[in-house]
C-alpha positions as CSV (number, residue, x, y, z in Angstrom):
1,X,-6.5,-13.6,5.0
2,X,-10.2,-15.1,4.7
3,X,-11.8,-13.0,7.5
4,X,-12.6,-9.8,6.1
5,X,-11.6,-10.9,2.5
6,X,-12.5,-8.0,0.1
7,X,-15.2,-8.5,-2.6
8,X,-14.2,-8.6,-5.9
9,X,-14.0,-5.2,-7.9
10,X,-14.6,-3.3,-4.4
11,X,-11.8,-1.6,-2.4
12,X,-11.3,-2.3,1.1
13,X,-9.1,-1.1,3.9
14,X,-6.2,-3.4,5.2
15,X,-4.0,-1.0,6.9
16,X,-4.2,2.7,7.9
17,X,-2.3,5.3,9.5
18,X,0.9,4.9,8.1
19,X,3.4,7.6,6.7
20,X,3.7,6.1,3.1
21,X,3.8,2.4,2.5
22,X,5.8,1.2,-0.7
23,X,6.9,-2.5,-2.1
24,X,4.3,-5.0,-1.0
25,X,5.1,-8.5,-0.8
26,X,3.0,-11.4,-0.2
27,X,5.4,-14.0,1.6
28,X,4.4,-17.1,4.0
29,X,0.9,-16.1,4.5
30,X,1.5,-12.5,5.4
31,X,1.8,-9.2,3.2
32,X,5.2,-7.4,4.0
33,X,5.3,-3.9,3.3
34,X,7.8,-1.0,4.0
35,X,6.6,2.4,5.4
36,X,9.6,5.2,4.2
37,X,9.1,8.0,7.0
38,X,8.5,5.6,10.1
39,X,11.8,3.5,9.1
40,X,9.7,0.4,9.6
41,X,9.1,-2.7,7.7
42,X,5.7,-4.4,8.9
43,X,4.1,-7.6,8.2
44,X,0.4,-8.5,8.4
45,X,-1.9,-11.5,8.4
46,X,-5.2,-10.0,8.5
47,X,-7.0,-11.4,11.4
48,X,-3.3,-12.3,12.9
49,X,-2.6,-8.4,13.2
50,X,0.3,-6.5,12.4
51,X,4.2,-7.1,13.4
52,X,7.1,-4.6,13.0
53,X,9.6,-7.1,11.4
54,X,12.4,-4.5,10.7
55,X,13.7,-1.3,11.8
56,X,15.6,0.3,9.0
57,X,17.2,3.9,9.8
58,X,18.5,4.3,6.1
59,X,14.6,4.2,5.0
60,X,13.4,0.7,4.0
61,X,12.1,0.6,0.5
62,X,12.4,-2.8,-2.1
63,X,11.7,-6.2,-0.3
64,X,12.5,-9.5,-1.4
65,X,13.7,-13.3,-0.1
66,X,16.2,-15.3,-0.4
67,X,15.9,-19.2,-1.2
68,X,16.3,-20.0,2.1
69,X,13.7,-17.9,3.4
70,X,15.5,-14.8,4.7
71,X,14.3,-11.4,3.8
72,X,16.3,-8.8,1.9
73,X,15.5,-5.1,2.5
74,X,16.7,-2.0,0.9
75,X,18.2,0.6,2.9
76,X,17.6,3.6,0.6
77,X,19.4,6.5,2.0
78,X,22.9,4.7,2.8
79,X,22.6,2.8,-0.5
80,X,22.7,-0.8,1.2
81,X,20.7,-3.9,0.8
82,X,20.4,-5.5,4.1
83,X,19.6,-8.9,5.5
84,X,17.2,-10.2,7.8
85,X,18.6,-13.2,9.6
86,X,16.2,-15.7,11.0
87,X,16.7,-14.3,14.4
88,X,15.3,-11.1,13.1
89,X,18.6,-9.4,13.2
90,X,19.7,-7.2,10.3
91,X,23.3,-7.4,8.7
92,X,24.7,-5.8,5.8
93,X,24.1,-8.1,2.5
94,X,25.7,-5.6,0.1
95,X,26.8,-1.7,-0.4
96,X,25.9,-0.1,-3.5
97,X,27.3,3.4,-2.7
98,X,30.0,3.0,-5.4
99,X,27.7,2.0,-8.1
100,X,24.6,4.2,-7.8
101,X,24.1,8.0,-8.4
102,X,20.7,8.3,-6.3
103,X,18.9,6.8,-3.3
104,X,18.1,3.2,-3.9
105,X,14.5,2.3,-4.5
106,X,12.5,-0.7,-5.5
107,X,14.1,-4.5,-5.7
108,X,13.0,-8.0,-7.3
109,X,14.8,-11.1,-5.9
110,X,15.2,-13.9,-8.3
111,X,14.9,-17.7,-7.5
112,X,18.6,-18.1,-7.1
113,X,18.8,-15.1,-4.7
114,X,20.0,-12.5,-6.8
115,X,18.7,-9.3,-6.4
116,X,18.1,-6.5,-8.9
117,X,17.8,-3.1,-7.4
118,X,17.0,0.2,-9.0
119,X,17.9,3.9,-7.9
120,X,16.5,7.3,-8.5
121,X,19.5,8.6,-10.4
122,X,19.0,12.1,-9.1
123,X,17.6,14.1,-6.1
124,X,14.0,14.0,-6.7
125,X,12.7,15.2,-3.5
126,X,15.4,18.1,-3.7
127,X,14.2,19.4,-7.1
128,X,17.1,18.4,-8.9
129,X,17.2,17.9,-12.8
130,X,15.6,14.6,-14.1
131,X,18.4,12.2,-14.8
132,X,18.5,8.6,-16.2
133,X,20.1,6.0,-14.4
134,X,21.3,2.3,-14.0
135,X,20.1,-1.2,-12.7
136,X,22.2,-2.9,-10.1
137,X,22.5,-6.9,-9.6
138,X,23.5,-8.0,-6.1
139,X,24.4,-11.8,-6.1
140,X,24.0,-13.8,-3.1
141,X,27.3,-13.7,-2.1
142,X,27.1,-9.7,-2.2
143,X,28.9,-8.7,-5.1
144,X,27.8,-5.7,-6.9
145,X,27.3,-5.3,-10.9
146,X,25.6,-2.6,-12.9
147,X,23.3,-4.3,-15.8
148,X,21.6,-2.0,-17.4
149,X,22.0,1.8,-18.0
150,X,20.0,4.8,-19.2
151,X,16.8,3.9,-17.4
152,X,14.1,6.6,-16.6
153,X,13.5,6.2,-12.9
154,X,13.8,2.4,-12.3
155,X,11.0,1.4,-10.1
156,X,9.0,-1.6,-9.8
157,X,9.9,-4.8,-11.0
158,X,8.6,-8.4,-11.9
159,X,10.2,-11.5,-13.2
160,X,7.6,-13.2,-15.4
161,X,7.8,-16.9,-15.8
162,X,10.5,-18.0,-18.4
163,X,13.3,-15.5,-16.7
164,X,12.1,-12.1,-18.1
165,X,12.9,-9.1,-16.1
166,X,10.5,-6.5,-16.6
167,X,11.2,-2.8,-15.1
168,X,8.8,0.1,-14.9
169,X,10.5,3.3,-16.1
170,X,8.4,5.9,-14.1
171,X,9.6,8.9,-15.8
172,X,9.9,7.3,-19.5
173,X,6.3,6.1,-19.1
174,X,7.3,2.8,-20.1
175,X,7.8,-0.8,-18.8
176,X,10.8,-2.3,-20.3
177,X,11.9,-6.0,-20.4
178,X,15.3,-8.2,-20.5
179,X,15.8,-11.7,-20.6
180,X,18.0,-13.0,-17.7
181,X,20.7,-14.9,-18.9
182,X,22.3,-18.0,-16.6
183,X,25.0,-15.8,-14.9
184,X,22.4,-13.0,-14.2
185,X,23.3,-10.8,-17.0
186,X,20.4,-8.8,-19.0
187,X,20.0,-9.4,-22.8
188,X,17.6,-8.5,-25.4
189,X,16.4,-5.1,-23.9
190,X,12.8,-4.2,-25.6
191,X,10.0,-2.2,-24.6
192,X,7.3,-4.4,-23.1
193,X,4.7,-1.6,-23.0
194,X,4.9,2.2,-23.6
195,X,2.4,4.8,-22.2
196,X,2.2,7.4,-24.9
197,X,5.4,9.6,-25.8
198,X,8.2,9.7,-23.3
199,X,8.6,13.2,-22.3
200,X,11.8,14.8,-23.5
201,X,12.7,17.2,-20.5
202,X,14.9,17.3,-17.6
203,X,12.1,19.3,-15.6
204,X,10.3,16.7,-13.0
205,X,7.2,19.0,-13.0
206,X,6.9,19.1,-16.9
207,X,7.4,15.5,-17.2
208,X,4.8,14.6,-14.7
209,X,2.3,16.8,-16.5
210,X,3.2,14.9,-19.8
211,X,3.1,11.4,-18.7
212,X,-0.1,9.6,-19.8
213,X,0.9,6.7,-17.1
214,X,3.2,6.9,-14.2
215,X,4.1,3.3,-13.6
216,X,5.4,2.8,-10.3
217,X,5.2,-0.5,-8.2
218,X,4.1,-3.6,-10.3
219,X,2.9,-7.1,-10.1
220,X,2.2,-10.1,-12.9
221,X,-0.9,-12.3,-12.9
222,X,-1.1,-16.0,-14.5
223,X,-2.4,-14.9,-17.8
224,X,0.8,-12.6,-18.5
225,X,-0.6,-9.4,-17.8
226,X,1.0,-6.9,-15.6
227,X,-1.0,-4.8,-13.0
228,X,0.7,-1.4,-12.7
229,X,0.2,1.3,-10.2
230,X,-0.1,4.6,-11.9
231,X,1.4,7.0,-9.3
232,X,0.1,10.0,-11.1
233,X,-3.5,9.1,-11.9
234,X,-5.1,7.4,-9.0
235,X,-5.3,4.1,-10.5
236,X,-4.0,0.6,-10.9
237,X,-4.0,-0.8,-14.7
238,X,-3.7,-4.1,-15.9
239,X,-1.8,-4.1,-19.2
240,X,-0.8,-6.8,-21.7
241,X,2.4,-7.1,-23.5
242,X,2.4,-4.4,-25.9
243,X,0.6,-1.8,-23.8
244,X,-3.1,-2.5,-24.1
245,X,-4.8,-1.8,-21.0
246,X,-7.1,-4.7,-20.1
247,X,-8.6,-3.4,-16.9
248,X,-8.6,-0.4,-14.6
249,X,-9.4,0.3,-10.8
250,X,-9.6,3.7,-10.1
251,X,-8.7,4.4,-6.2
252,X,-9.8,8.1,-5.9
253,X,-6.4,8.5,-4.0
254,X,-2.9,8.0,-4.8
255,X,-1.5,4.7,-5.4
256,X,2.3,4.0,-5.7
257,X,2.4,0.1,-5.3
258,X,0.6,-3.3,-5.8
259,X,0.9,-6.9,-5.2
260,X,-1.2,-9.9,-5.8
261,X,-1.4,-12.3,-3.0
262,X,-3.9,-14.0,-0.6
263,X,-4.0,-17.5,-0.2
264,X,-5.6,-18.1,-3.4
265,X,-3.6,-15.2,-5.2
266,X,-6.5,-13.2,-6.2
267,X,-6.1,-10.6,-3.7
268,X,-4.6,-7.1,-5.1
269,X,-2.9,-5.2,-2.4
270,X,-2.3,-1.4,-3.0
271,X,-0.2,1.1,-1.3
272,X,-2.3,4.3,-1.3
273,X,-1.6,7.8,-0.1
274,X,-2.8,11.3,-0.9
275,X,0.6,12.3,-2.9
276,X,4.4,11.3,-2.7
277,X,6.5,14.4,-2.1
278,X,8.4,13.3,1.3
279,X,7.6,17.0,2.9
280,X,4.1,16.2,2.6
281,X,3.9,12.5,3.7
282,X,6.7,12.8,6.5
283,X,4.7,14.7,9.1
284,X,1.4,12.9,8.6
285,X,0.0,9.4,8.7
286,X,-2.6,9.2,6.0
287,X,-1.2,6.0,4.0
288,X,-3.3,3.3,3.7
289,X,-2.7,-0.5,2.6
290,X,-5.9,-1.2,0.4
291,X,-7.1,-4.5,-1.2
292,X,-9.4,-5.4,-3.9
293,X,-10.5,-9.1,-5.5
294,X,-9.5,-9.9,-9.0
295,X,-10.0,-12.8,-11.3
296,X,-6.5,-13.9,-12.5
297,X,-4.3,-15.1,-9.7
298,X,-0.6,-14.1,-9.1
299,X,2.2,-15.5,-11.4
300,X,6.0,-14.8,-11.4
301,X,8.1,-12.8,-8.7
302,X,7.7,-11.3,-6.4
């Protein structure tokens, strides 16, 4: 994406006119991203234009890639993970409906093709009480296993070099880490970064007011830091293990996911929109994909 490459520290618009963009992934020279309420996954190479790479009637979310290059796509509302064959056709990879208590959410795929998938745990858009939930692993053969419980809205995820899975718990205001075992089991759970007290409430509105950071999508860099989209405070922050905030980029609008990419891994892509409630985002096309240059390149997965 050399043409029109953003300047260091300056936000530029890559795409606009979308409903609600989420789960950006840099893959083979293009940025893939899900647009929730048009039911599309699009890919852009900048000067090469934009392609609709999948139509997902169940609402696309998390994206990832198998070792053979095929894409995995979360279908949120019917609790499935789909695989995009090399022909472009979609097929069911796994059905998680028996393992989850809410709509599926973000996903990260490891180097062996194992997918870790989060879910809402409750009807967020319908105004239900906040409930903690589980994390699910989908093996390459489609086997579904619950690998963690009691997570406060598991959202963005990264796998750091060395095999550490870090999960953003949006409504707990923290990043939680696990060691990935040889068979995909999760061990040694610990807090990687805590952003203020975890709200002790089942009321989503109260939780939102109390959270110092609402960690949504995340990505990792080569210095071991994690960029965090703060869904509640119109910014992305760069965080060290332990919780120290190393850098902050205000966006002037809501930002819900981030991904390091570009040819040198130093372009930080941001999924931005004025707000996140479905009833506000579905009827309009105000979402944008933004980009800004940063100093430290991408590392880990996705």
